N, C-alpha and C positions, 0 to 999 in steps of 0.2 A: 434395801432391795438392790440386787445386782442387775445391771443391764437396763435399768429404767432411765429414760432420758426425758427431761422436761421439754415440752413443746409450747412455744409462745405464739399466740395469734396476734398479728400486728397489721395495721392498715398501711398501705404504701402511700407515702406523701406525694404531693404534686410535683416535687422535683425528682421523682422516681427513686427515692431512697426509703429505707425503713430505719427506724430509730430503735436500736437494740442495745441494752446495757450501756447507755450513754455514748454510743458510737453510731455512725451512719453507714449503711451498706446499700449499694445500688442494685437495682433490678431493671429489667426492660420496661420501657415506657408503657407498654400495653397493660401493665399491672397497676397503674396509678389508680388509687381509690379502692382497690380490691384488698380483701383480707388475705394475708399469707401466713403460713406457719413457719416458725424459725426454730431450728434445733442446732445444738452444738455437738460436735463429735471431735474430741481431742482439741486441736487448734484450728478447726474449720467450722465456719458458720454456714449452715445449709438452709436454703430458703425454698419452701414448697408452696405450690398453688394447687389446691384440690388433689393432694397426694402426689403431685408430679414435681420432681426436683426442677426448679427453674434457674437457680443460681447458687453458687458457692463462693465464699470469700475466706481468705486467711483471716483468722480472728485477730482483731487489733488489740495489741497489748501495750503499746507505747502510749503513755498518757498524753503525749503531745500530738499524736495523730488521732484525729476525730472522725475521719471518713475514709472509706474504701470505695472508690468510684472507678468502675471499669470504663475504658475508653468508649466502648460501644453504648454506654448508658449516659453519655454527656449531652444528648440531644435536648432534653428539657432545660437543662441548665444553660446551654448555649443560647437557646431561645430567650431565656430571661435576660441575657446580656444585650440582646438586640435593641436598637432604639425604639422599636415598636412594642416592646413588652409592656405589660401593665405597670411594672415597677418604674421603668424608665420614663414612661409617659407621665405618670403621677409626679415624678421627681422634676421633670422638665417644666411642669406647670408651676413649680415653685421657683426654679431658676437653674442656670448652668452649674453652679457650685453644688447644688443638691443632686443634680443628675450625676455629676462626677463622683460624689460621695457614694451614691447608691451603686453606681457601676463598679467602684472600687470594692465595696462590700460583697457584691455578687462575685467578682473575680476572686476575691480572697477565699470564698467558700469552696473553690475547686470542685464543683459538682453539686454541692449542697446549697440550696437557696436559704439564706438566713431570714426567713419570713418575719419572725417576731421582731428582729432588730430593724429590718427595713420598714415594716408598717409602723413600728414605734416612732421612727424618724419622720415618716410621712404624716403621721397623725399629730406631730407636734404643731402643725399649722392650726390645730384646734385651740391651742393655748397661746401661740405667738403669731404675730402677723407674718406674712410671707417674706417681706423685706428683711425682717429680723432673722428669720430662719435661714434665708439664703445667705445673708452676711455671716451668720454663725457657721454655716456649712463651709464657707470659704476659709474661715479662721481655723476650724478643726483640721481641714485638709492641709493647710499651710504649716500647722504646728504639731503634726503627727498625733492628733487626738481623735482620729477619724473612726468613731464608732458611736453607738447610741449613748453610752454613758458619758463620753466626753462632750458630745453635743448638748445633751440634756443639762449637764452641769454648767456648761458655759451659758446657755440660755437662761437658766435660773439665776445665775450670778450677774449677768450683764444686761438682760432685757426685761422689759415689762410685759407681763401677761396681758392678753387681750381680754377685756371685760365683755361678757355676753349681755346683750340687752334683754331685760326681763319681759 
């Protein structure tokens, strides 16, 4: 069929991005949690809300570029970087090294909040005591292993898991 374009319905993430074909594209904060429609035309990604075009992005084709975030859409992400954000508060409850690690991961996202990785790290306190987790966070920061995989691997190799009382 000629001229038929596939339209995808996608929910806007809390960091005001949509995840489309393994890439992130930003939209205005007012659309967080809402269902939008995504359509491609040549090398442009078009994003609609209730049949109204709300955003367009150049389609990302470079495999090393994972996000297209427009400057005006950085508000949600910038709030996540603030000391009062839910991520930073939870990390500070573990310790300053954990807070630094979470802040670095947020900054690395350049507009996209890596929720799964951040909550994965914060939830490691269910398996390891806070002192061990804080110490391991300091180690991965110092030795350029600063991500969930590096931290999880270090903890499993060097630290004893917390046993839960029955």
